[in-house]
N, C-alpha and C positions, 0 to 999 in steps of 0.2 A: 829765336830764343839763342842767350849765352851758353857758351860750354860749361859757365858756374851752376849756370839753372840746369840746364842738356842733367848734369852729376847728380841734382840733387837727392832725388829717389835713393839713392847708394847709404846716405845717411834720414830716414826718414825717422826713423826708433831715440826720440830723445835719452841722453846719458841718464833723466830717470827713474824713465822705467824701467832701461836695462839695470840700472841696481835693483827697481823694487824687484823686479826675476832674482838675481840674484842671489837677495837676501839670504842668508841663512847656508851659503855652499859652501858644499863641504871638501867635496870631491868628483871630479870627472863626469862620476854615475850619474850625479843631480843633472849634469846639463845632457849627455847619449844616452845615457839609460833607459831600460825597457821605462819604465815612468817618466821619464826627464822634460827639461823642462821645452826641450824640440821638441821631443812629442806631440808634450802636450796644447804647447800653440800652435803645432798642425792641425794638429782636432777640433781649437779654438776657429781655428782661420778657416779652416775647412767648413767649418758649420758657420760662421759671421757672414763670409763669400753667398751660400746656399741660400740664407733670412735676405739679403742685398739681393739678389735673384730671383728671390721669389714677391719676395716687394715690388721688383720689376714687372714680372710678369703681369702680379694683379692691376698694378697703376696704381698703389695705394700702400702708405703703411702702417705696420702694425696700430691697432684701437685707429685707425680714424675711420671718421667718419663718415670721410670722404666713400668705404667701404660697404656701407650699408645699401639694402636692398641691388649692387652691383652684381649677383649672380656667381658672382665663385666669391670666396674667402679660402682662411688660412684653416688648414684638416687634422694640428695633430701633428706627429712624426713617425720615421720608420728611420728602426733602426741597421744597421746594415754594416758588415766590417771591409775594411778596404786595406790595402796590401800597398804601402808605400818606403819609401828608399832606407827609413826608423822604422819599418817593421809593423806589424797590423796594428789598424789601429779602429775602434768601434765609432760608427761615428751618427746622427742624429741626421734627417734628410727631412725637410719639410713639406708638409702636401696641403695640394691643393684639395678643396672637395669636388672640381669637376674631374679633380682625378690629370690631366693634362700640362699640367709643370713639370720639366722635363730640364733639371741641372742640367750646365754646362763645363761646370766645375768638375762633376761628378756623375758624367751621362747616367741612363738608366742604363739599367742591367749591368753597369763599370765599377769592375771590385779596384780600381788602380789609381790609384794620383799619386805624378811623378812631377808636378809643378805646371809653369805657365807655359810650358813649352810642347806637350800633350794640349791642352788649352786651345794654344793657339792653330797645332795643329786640327784639332775635333772641327774649330773655325774656318779651318782652310777647307778642310775637307768641304761642306757645307756651302760652297762658292762664298765666301762673305771674302773681299780685296785687302789684302795688307791695311790702308788707309780704313776701313768698316773696324776690320781686327784693334787695330789701337785705339779708336772710337769708342767701341764696346770694354776694354778693356778698363779707359779713362771711364767712362762713364758706370761699370758696375762696382769696378771697384780700388776706381782714385788712386791705380797706377801706369806711370803711366809710360808706354813702350813706344819705339820711333820704328814708323817703317821697313825701317832699316834691318832694327832687331827682329820684323815677325821675317821681313825676307831670310834672315841668316836662320833662324832657326826654322824655317820652311825648306834650306839651303840644307840642311842634316840631309834630308830622305834620301841627296841625289845620287850617292852611293848608294841606298838600297834597288835606287828602281835603277842603276845598269847594271847590279846582281841581276835582279830580275830579268831584264832584257835579253841575259847573254846567260843563263840559266839552261841546266840541260832538262831537255823536254823527253816523253816518251818516242822509244819506240811507234805506235801505231796510235794514231786517231779516226777512230770510225765516221766521224762528222767534222768538217771544218767547216764554218761561216764567214765571210768574210762581207764587212760592209764599210762605213764610212760617214761622218760628219763633217761637215765643215767650221771650220775656227777663224778667226782676223789676229794674225800678231805683224806687230811693226819692225821694219825691217831697210835700215838706212832712210828715213823717217817717211816711209809707206807707207800704208793697210795693206799684207795679203789674204787674200781669199784659201786658205791652205786646208788641204784635207788631209783628217790624223784617219789613217784607214784605221782596223780594228783585227784583229784575228782569233777566234774564239775558238775555242776543239771539245771536245767530250770524248772525253777518255774512252779507257779499256771496262770502268768501273762505270758509267754511266751522269760523269761528275764534271760540269761547267769550267772553265778553264778558260782565260784568256792567257791568250800566247805572246804578243807582243802589241806594240803599238806604232806603227810610220808615218811619219810627217810627205808631205810630197802636195807639192801645186797641181800638179798632173798627172793621170794615170796611166798606162803603156802595157806593154808586153816586154820592156826593159824594165820595168818599176817592179812588175811580177817576181821579173825570173829573182831580181833581188833579195827580194822579201825571204819566196818560197826557198833560193840555195840557204839565204842564212836559215830556215829552219832547219833545211836535210842539217846544217849543219851543227845545226845544237840535237840533233840526237831523233827527227822523225825521218823515217826511213818509210813511214807509206801513210795518203790518205787514202778512205776505200769510197767518200763521197764529200765534195766540197761543194756547200750551195753559199751561189753568189749573187748579189744585185745586176746583175747582167756588166758587172766589171768591161772593164773596153782591154782588150789583151788578155788576159785576164784565162781562160780554156786554152789557147797558145802556149802562154807562162808554162801552168802549171802538169801539160803534156810532157814539154821538155825536162821538166828535174821532177813529175809522177808521172809517168804515160800511162799508168793503168787506173788512175784515180777518175771518177766521175763527176759530171760536170752537171749542177744542176742549179739554174736559174730562182731563183726566189720568189715563190707562189704571189706571196705577196704584196710583193714589190712590183710585179706585173700588176697588180689588182689597181694595186694604187695610182701610178701609172699610165692606166688604163682609163680611169675614172676623172682624171687629173681633163682629159677633152668633151669629160659628157654634162652639159648641165644639171645643175641640182632634181629639176623634175624628172628627170628619165636615169639616172644614176642607180633606180634601187632595181630596173627592172634593167637594164643591163649590164650590172652586178650579177643580179640569179643567170644571167644567160650566157655568161662567164664562170659560173661556179656549174655548168651542165658538164663544161670542158672540163677544167679541173680536178672536181668531186664525180668523175666518170670509175666504172668501176673497171673498164678497160678501155685500153690504149685505144682498140678497137675503135670502142665508145665515144671514145674520150674525141677520136679524129671525124666522127660524124660529128659531135655536136661543134666540132672545129667549122667544121663547114655549113652548117646550119647557122650558124653564126656569120659568116662572111655572107649568106644569101640575103640574112635580116637584115646586120647592120654595115655592110661596108660600101656601098654609096650613103653612107652618111657619116658615119667611121670609119674612112680607110686605112686611117693612121693606127687606131687601132689591133683591127682585123693582121693589119701588114706587124706590124711587133708583134703578134702572136702567133702568127706562123712564118717569120723567120728564124724565130728564135727557142724553135716548134723540140725540131733536136733536145737540147738544150732542159727547156722548160717540161718536158714530157717522158725525165730520166725515169719520173718516180714511179710511175705508172708502169715498172717490172717489179716494184715489192710491195710485199702486204700489208698492208694498215698501220700497224704497231711499228714499221720501217716508215710508211706516207706520213707519217705523225712528225717524227725527228725532222726529216726532210722538207715538209711546206713549214710548221709553223718555225718561226724566226723570234718566238715572245722571248726567247734568253739572248739573243744579242739588241734585241727590239728595249728589251727590260735596261739592258745595260748600257744604250744613247740614251736611255730615258735618263738614264743617272745623271751622263754627261750632259746632256741639255738643258738639264736643273741647277745643276752648279758652273753653267757657262751662259749662261743668258744672262745673267745681271753683267756679263765681261765686255764692255764696247771692243776693246782686244785687248792682245798679250803682249805684252814687248819685249816675247822672244820664244820659243817652239822652248825650251826649256820649265818659261814658267810655265805654257801649258799641259807640256809636260809632267810634273809633279801635283795638276791639280788633276789632271787627268788617271795618274795612278794612285791617287788616294781614294780619290771615287769606284778603283777598279777590288782597292784594301776594303773599300766600305761595302758595298754591294756581296766580294763572293765569300762575304762569314752569311749570308746568306743561302750561299749553294753548296749546304751541307746532304742535301739526297740527290740521288740519281733521276735523270729528268724520268717521269712515268710508262712504263711500262716497258722499262730498258732489257729486264729481264728477256722476254720475250723479244725482243728486238735487235739487240744482239747473238743472244742462240740462234735466231735466224740471218745473221750474219754472216754465219761461222759456216753453216750449210751452205750461204750461198758464192762464199768468196775463198772457202776452201785454205788453205795454208796463210791466208796473208789474217787470218785472225788466229792470233798467236789461243792453241788449245787451253793452254792453264786458265787464259784468260775466261773462253767464253762461256762457261758455267753462275758465272757470277749476276 
């Protein structure tokens, strides 16, 4: 495409149309005022775009016979007020009969419109590649944007990411979860399989908070010391309990930075890791026997069930019994706590749901051109999922009060009753 063709979209409005719009123009208020041309155009363009989006969603245009007996159709409008750079505008949002149409340009629940930058970030957050976004905008709105333009828009959040990754953190986190997902990045012509380590904290109010992301090809004590030192430099003075996925080198690293932190290996990951060695027909039985171990009321009962598991399954699945026996010290940490605290330690729903969001938006990518490109996407995913973390985790009031009794002065007194 020639340079002349690339610049064409800048002059797509003919002078004749501009003349009609400016007919009767008397002062700047007619253009930029509360009811000026720009505000009216914004309203009409947004509504037109949403109509085109609905047509694309339904698969047929308005009044087309293709829609007869299609199972879904247009169903009037709902009115809402949105904020724009030109003030508030009342718009009519088209609806479909099934109620599953979600406009992209003004998403459901959104009350703001700032133009294509927000649209591009929204599409990017949902896992679309730069070229996918280019084609999507071209198809729906007949507007040409280049992949470079899309990349430049998403690059606009790099300063936000830097600020987020270096922000000050709370002094105390009762729980911190550490996990990793795998992504592919390109480096000097080679595809590298890298781990992105995610640190998720539960703060004194019981709210989940992603503390940071770190890229690393291999893990070990040296790497984890760097991560933990960074957390300490950002203000984290104490971690009560760290829940890890059997991460190599982590127990040694955390004891060197946070010597009083208790390390608990994630039970869910232990179960999944164990069942990989079991054929499908016996998984239910083995899983039930493992539940007798981690579901025991006391440490003594758990150790008794672990011994029974070994007697029953060691000859057939020695790897499973060895895995639990070798890691028993870190697995059994949570038996010292009440059910309210055990639930927080045992369940990894918080970080599992976060990783699910990551995998959902990265599965369409064969690889990322750089770590930076991957970071942009994961950061936007974190911002999106964090909006749902509005409530403390379940039974937090009971858990934090019990932690205050167990850990004493390590739990700030003014927070213990929250």
